N, C-alpha and C positions, 0 to 999 in steps of 0.2 A: 870435343864437339866441338865447332863453329859460333860465334854469339850472332844473335840476329842483329840485323843493320837497324839502328835502331833512330826516328826520326821524329823529333820534335811534335804535338799536335797543333802547333799553332802553325808551324813549317808546311807539314803535311795540307792544311786546309787551307794556304796562301796557293800552293805551288796547285793546287784541286782549282783553287777560286782564277788563276793565271791561266793555266789549260782550259779552261773555259770560255775565259773572256779571250782570248786569241780564234779561240773558234771560229766563235759569235761575230766576232770583230771584222771577219775575210768575207763574210755575206752581206749582199746587197740589203741597204738601209728600207724599212717598212714605215711610212709613217702614217699614223691615226690621229684623224681630226673632226672635230664634232664642227658641222654645220647648222644652217637653222634649222632645215625636216631631219635632220637623223645625224649618224656619225660616218663616215667616209675612210675608207683602205688605199691605200695605193705602194707598191712601189714598182722598181725595175726587174722586169719579169719576162724574158721573151718565151719563154714554155708554156703554152696553152693547155697543158696536160700537168703538169707537176704545181700546184697553187700552193702560194703562200701563205695565203686569206680564204676562211673557209665559213661554211655557215654551221655550227653549233646546233641550235635550236631554233625556235618561233621566232627571237627578237635577238639571239644573241649569236655572238661572231667571234671568230677566232684570228690571230695572224700572229706569225713569227720566223723567225731567223735562228740560222744557225743548219747544222745539220738535219739534211728533209729527212732520213727514215727516222731522227728520234723523235721531231717535234710531228710527225706523220702520226707516230703510235700514239702520243699525248692525243691529237685530234681526236682519234679513231675512240680510245678512251672517251674522251668527252663527251661524244655524241652517245657512247653505251651506255654510260654516268648518264646524261640529261632523259634519253629515252627510257629508261628505266623509273627516272626521280616521276618524269612525268604520267607513266602508265601507271607507277604503283599509288602515286598520292593524286596530283593534279596538275596539270601544263602550270598554271600558275605559280606553284613552285619550284619549278625549276630558273633558276635566277644566276646570274653572272657570281655575286660574291660566293654562291658553294659552289660553283664550278672552279672559282678560282680558290677557294680553298683547298679543292682536293687536288686540282695541281701544286698546290704549294706542297703539301702534305707528299707528292709522290718526289716532286723534284730535291726536297730537304734530306728525303731517305736515301736515296739515291746519290747526292753530294754525300753522304757524311760515313756509307755503310760499304757503298762500289768504289771499287778501285777506279773507276772513271768518272767523272761527271758527267751530265748531260749537258752537251754545248748547242744549246738552246734560249734562248728569249721569246715571251710571250707576252699577246697581250689578248685580254677576253674581256666583251666590250657587252654592252646591254642599252641597247635602247628604249628608254622609256617612252610617255606619253607626251612628253613636254622637255626641253633640253634641260632642268632641275632635277630629273627623275634622271636623264643617262648617267651608267656606269662604266668605267675606262680602267680595267686592273691591267697594271704590269707586275708580272714575273718574272725571277731572271732565275738561272742555273740552280743557287743556292734554296732556293726556295720562298725567298725574300718577294713581300707583297707592296705594293703601292699602289692607292688610291688618286688617279690621275685624273686632272678637271682638263676640258679643254683639247689637249693634244696630246702626244707623244710620240718618241721615235725610238725605233730599234735597230742594234747593228749598225757595223759601217762606221761613219762616221755622225754618230747618235750626236754628239754634244755640241759639233757644228751646224747642222740642218736644225736641232732645237733653237739655236742662237738663232735662226735664222727666221726660225718659224713665228717664234714670240716675240720679234720683234713687227709681225703683222699681218698675225693673227688678232682677231676680235670676236668674241661672240655674236650669235646672228646673222653672220656672214652667209651667203647664196653658197650652193654646190657647183656652178662653174667655177666662184674667185678660190674656193678651200683647193678644189683640186687644181689651178694653175698655181695655189701656191704650194701644194705639195709636189710638185711634179718641178717646181724652180729649184725645190728645196733641195730635190732628190740631182739634181743637176749639178750643186755647190761643188767646184773640184777643190781637191784635196789639201791639207794642210801645205803651205809653201809657196801655194801655184797661185798666178794671177786670176783676178777676178774674171777677165777675158778670155779663161779655161773652161768655165761654164758650161755641157753640155745641156742640147736641149733634145728630150730625150722622145722619141714616136711617140703617138697612140700606139701605134702595133707593136712596143716595147716594153709596155706597160700593163701590169694587172691592178685591175680598179674596181671595188667593190663597195657598197654602202648598204648600210641598215638604215634602212626610210621608213621612218613615226607613219607617215601619211599610209600605209601598205594596210589592206586591215588583217592578217595575223602574220604570216612567214614576210618578214622587213626584209630581208636578206634579196641582194639584187647584186649581178654580175655587171659593169658596165667597159662595153668593148664596140670597138668596129666603127661605124657613124654614129653613133650614140655618143661615147666619148670622146670623138673627134668634133663635135659641135657644140659639147661640153668647155673644151679645152679651147676652141676658137670664139664662142662667147666672152672667155673673160681676158681675150687679147684684141677684138675686136674693137676700131675705133668708134668714139662716143660720134652719133648721128648730128649730134647738134654741135 
C-alpha cells in the first residue's frame, strides 16, 4: 500500500493563502472612502448587471473583489442574515459588526477545512448618524477582520492605491472631491510604469455608490449617468475666482 503524500500544516496554509491572494490580485480594485455625509464606493466596472458594490440592509453596504460567483453567494447570504435578524428582532439590531463576524466565520471555515479557499476580499460598511459612528470592516480570504478608518482599498494594486489616497484624503471632504480622488487612484499605473501612463477612467466605465447618512432610512444609492458625470466635473472645474 502506498503511503499518502505528506504536507506540513504550515505549508498547506501558505499554499492556500498564496492561491487566494493571486486570484484576488487579478481583479480590479475597489475603493471605499468616507466623505462628510457618508461613505462612497468606487471601482472600474463596465458591466451594468454584475455589481461589485451592493446594498445589504437599510444602512449597510457590501463591496468585494475576486471571483464573482463566490462573493455573490456571500452577498446573498448576507442579505438573508440581515433580513432574518431584522424580522426576528428589530431593524436596529442589524449592524455591520454582526454581519462581518458572520462572514469571518464562513471565510475562516472554508479556508481551514475545504480543499480550495474562497478567492474573495470583502468590505462591509455601515453609515451612522455622524462620521464618528461610521463602521468599515475589511475581511480577507482567511476570515481575518480589520476595523478600518477613513478609507480602504481592495484587490489589484491595493498597496499603491492606498498610499496615493492616504496622501490626499482628509476627514470631512465633500463627495465630489473623494470621488475624484478615488477615480484618480483607480487609474494609477502599475509598478515600474511612468506617472504619465495614468489612465483617465470615463464615468461610463465606473461603478459608484454611496451610503448617504442624510437619507431617511435606506441610505444606499447608486450614482451613474449625468449625476456621476456632474460630480466628477465639479471636482475638476476651475475656480471661478
